[in-house]
ROFI-165455 format. One record per residue (C-alpha): residue number from 1; residue in three letters; x, y negated, z negated. Coordinates in Angstrom, 1 decimal, always signed. Layout:
NUM; ALA; X; Y; Z
...
//
This chain:
1; MET; +127.1; -82.9; -140.8
2; LYS; +128.7; -80.3; -141.7
3; ASN; +131.3; -81.1; -139.4
4; ILE; +131.6; -84.5; -140.3
5; ASN; +135.3; -84.9; -141.5
6; THR; +136.1; -88.6; -139.7
7; ILE; +135.2; -92.1; -141.3
8; PHE; +134.8; -95.2; -139.2
9; LEU; +135.0; -98.3; -140.5
10; ASP; +134.3; -101.9; -138.8
11; VAL; +135.1; -105.0; -141.8
12; ASP; +133.1; -107.8; -140.9
13; GLY; +129.7; -107.4; -142.0
14; THR; +129.9; -104.1; -143.2
15; LEU; +132.7; -103.7; -146.0
16; THR; +132.4; -107.4; -146.1
17; ASP; +129.3; -109.9; -146.0
18; GLY; +131.0; -110.5; -142.6
19; LYS; +131.6; -114.8; -144.0
20; ILE; +135.5; -115.8; -143.1
21; TYR; +136.6; -118.2; -145.3
22; LEU; +139.3; -120.8; -143.8
23; ASP; +141.7; -123.0; -145.9
24; ASN; +143.4; -126.5; -144.4
25; GLY; +146.3; -124.3; -144.2
26; LYS; +146.4; -120.8; -142.4
27; ASN; +145.2; -118.9; -145.0
28; GLU; +141.5; -116.1; -144.7
29; PHE; +139.5; -115.3; -147.5
30; LYS; +137.7; -112.2; -147.4
31; ALA; +135.4; -110.7; -150.3
32; PHE; +136.2; -106.6; -150.4
33; ASN; +133.0; -104.7; -153.2
34; VAL; +135.3; -102.3; -155.7
35; LYS; +132.3; -99.7; -155.8
36; ASP; +132.6; -99.2; -152.4
37; GLY; +136.0; -99.4; -152.2
38; LEU; +136.3; -96.6; -155.3
39; MET; +134.3; -94.6; -152.9
40; ILE; +136.4; -94.9; -149.6
41; VAL; +139.8; -93.9; -152.0
42; GLN; +137.8; -90.5; -153.1
43; MET; +136.6; -89.6; -149.5
44; ILE; +140.6; -89.8; -148.9
45; LYS; +141.5; -88.1; -152.1
46; MET; +138.7; -85.5; -150.7
47; GLY; +140.1; -85.2; -146.9
48; TYR; +138.8; -87.2; -145.0
49; ASP; +140.0; -89.2; -142.4
50; VAL; +139.0; -92.8; -143.1
51; ILE; +140.2; -95.3; -139.9
52; ILE; +138.6; -98.9; -139.6
53; MET; +138.8; -100.9; -136.6
54; THR; +137.8; -104.6; -136.8
55; GLY; +137.8; -107.6; -133.5
56; ARG; +140.0; -109.5; -136.0
57; ASN; +143.5; -109.7; -136.9
58; SER; +143.8; -110.1; -140.7
59; GLU; +146.6; -109.8; -143.2
60; VAL; +144.0; -109.7; -145.5
61; VAL; +142.4; -106.3; -144.1
62; ALA; +145.9; -104.9; -143.6
63; ARG; +146.3; -105.3; -147.5
64; ARG; +143.0; -104.1; -148.4
65; ALA; +143.0; -101.4; -146.3
66; ALA; +146.7; -100.2; -148.3
67; GLU; +145.2; -100.9; -151.3
68; LEU; +142.6; -98.2; -150.3
69; GLY; +145.4; -95.4; -149.0
70; ILE; +143.4; -96.0; -145.5
71; GLU; +146.2; -95.3; -142.9
72; GLU; +144.9; -96.1; -140.1
73; CYS; +143.5; -99.4; -139.4
74; TYR; +144.0; -101.3; -136.4
75; GLN; +142.9; -104.9; -135.8
76; GLY; +142.4; -107.0; -132.6
77; VAL; +140.3; -104.3; -131.2
78; ARG; +137.6; -106.2; -128.7
79; ASP; +136.5; -102.3; -126.9
80; LYS; +136.2; -99.8; -129.9
81; LYS; +134.9; -97.3; -128.1
82; ALA; +137.9; -96.3; -125.8
83; ALA; +139.8; -97.3; -128.5
84; LEU; +138.3; -94.8; -130.5
85; GLU; +138.0; -92.4; -127.5
86; LYS; +142.1; -92.6; -127.5
87; LEU; +142.6; -92.2; -131.3
88; MET; +140.1; -88.7; -130.4
89; LYS; +142.3; -87.2; -127.9
90; GLU; +145.6; -88.2; -129.5
91; ASN; +144.4; -86.2; -133.1
92; ASP; +142.4; -83.7; -131.8
93; PHE; +138.1; -84.7; -133.2
94; GLY; +135.4; -86.0; -131.5
95; TYR; +131.9; -87.7; -131.9
96; GLY; +130.4; -84.5; -133.6
97; ASN; +132.7; -85.1; -136.9
98; LEU; +132.5; -88.7; -136.4
99; ALA; +131.0; -90.8; -139.1
100; TYR; +130.9; -94.8; -138.0
101; LEU; +129.3; -97.3; -140.7
102; GLY; +128.7; -101.1; -138.9
103; ASP; +126.8; -103.4; -138.5
104; ASP; +126.6; -105.8; -134.9
105; LEU; +126.0; -105.0; -131.6
106; ASN; +129.6; -104.7; -130.4
107; ASP; +129.4; -101.0; -133.0
108; LEU; +126.0; -99.9; -130.2
109; SER; +128.3; -97.6; -128.2
110; VAL; +130.0; -95.8; -130.8
111; MET; +127.1; -95.3; -133.1
112; LYS; +125.3; -94.3; -130.9
113; GLU; +127.4; -91.6; -129.9
114; ALA; +128.6; -90.3; -134.0
115; ARG; +126.8; -87.6; -135.4
116; PHE; +126.1; -90.0; -138.3
117; ALA; +125.7; -93.9; -137.9
118; GLY; +125.1; -95.9; -141.0
119; CYS; +125.0; -100.0; -141.2
120; PRO; +124.1; -102.5; -144.4
121; ALA; +120.7; -103.9; -145.3
122; ASP; +121.6; -106.7; -143.2
123; ALA; +122.7; -105.6; -139.7
124; ALA; +121.8; -106.9; -136.4
125; ALA; +118.1; -105.5; -135.9
126; GLU; +119.6; -103.2; -132.6
127; VAL; +122.1; -100.7; -135.3
128; LYS; +119.1; -99.9; -137.3
129; GLU; +117.2; -98.6; -134.5
130; VAL; +120.0; -96.2; -133.8
131; SER; +120.9; -95.6; -137.4
132; ASP; +120.0; -92.5; -139.9
133; LEU; +120.5; -95.0; -143.0
134; VAL; +120.3; -98.2; -143.1
135; SER; +121.4; -98.9; -146.7
136; GLU; +119.4; -100.8; -148.9
137; PHE; +122.5; -103.0; -150.1
138; LYS; +123.8; -106.0; -147.2
139; GLY; +127.6; -105.6; -146.1
140; GLY; +130.3; -106.4; -148.9
141; ASP; +127.7; -105.8; -151.5
142; GLY; +127.7; -102.0; -152.1
143; ALA; +126.4; -100.4; -148.6
144; VAL; +129.2; -98.4; -147.6
145; ARG; +129.6; -96.6; -151.3
146; GLU; +125.2; -95.8; -150.9
147; ILE; +126.3; -95.1; -147.3
148; LEU; +129.5; -92.4; -147.9
149; SER; +127.3; -91.5; -151.0
150; HIS; +124.6; -89.9; -148.8
151; ILE; +127.3; -88.4; -146.2
152; LEU; +129.2; -86.5; -149.4
153; LYS; +125.3; -85.3; -151.6
154; ALA; +123.8; -84.0; -147.6
155; LYS; +127.2; -81.9; -147.5
156; GLY; +126.7; -80.9; -151.1
157; GLU; +130.3; -82.9; -151.8
158; TYR; +129.2; -85.6; -154.3
159; ASN; +129.7; -83.2; -157.8
160; LYS; +132.9; -83.2; -156.8
161; VAL; +133.1; -87.2; -157.2
162; ILE; +132.1; -87.4; -160.8
163; GLU; +133.5; -84.2; -161.9
164; SER; +136.4; -86.0; -160.8
165; PHE; +135.6; -88.4; -163.4
166; SER; +134.8; -86.8; -165.6
167; GLU; +137.8; -84.7; -166.6
168; SER; +139.2; -87.4; -166.5
169; SER; +137.9; -88.7; -169.2
//
């Protein structure tokens, strides 16, 4: 895991519970977990590249990405593997640097290639089979935080997160 420097996040079912609420107008609602967000912000502060890529287009996702400081947010992506491989060529990183967090069948092709794959407890069975870590939490319920914490602990960097909060007290 020492080479991991890029975190790739799916949205619906990973950062959220997978439910999409639509009203009678054009409004869409999604719930994001604050605990996931806190750890994402810490990863970015520590120098990790965090990428969101999702098949849907949503202003809510763009807003949440901006709030967390995620600069790379790609929406409406049908072929995540092709889009990611294009990013790899443009930004000089590869699967050996990648941790991928996803939950459904459209995540499988990348998860099989990534250095590390993680998923929520309620991910598709096929995704669980290829994951290095299946969170005890469901998507949108702290799974991302648990998986990111696991990565940092495995790399011996988790204490930096704790120290950053201890110092500000």
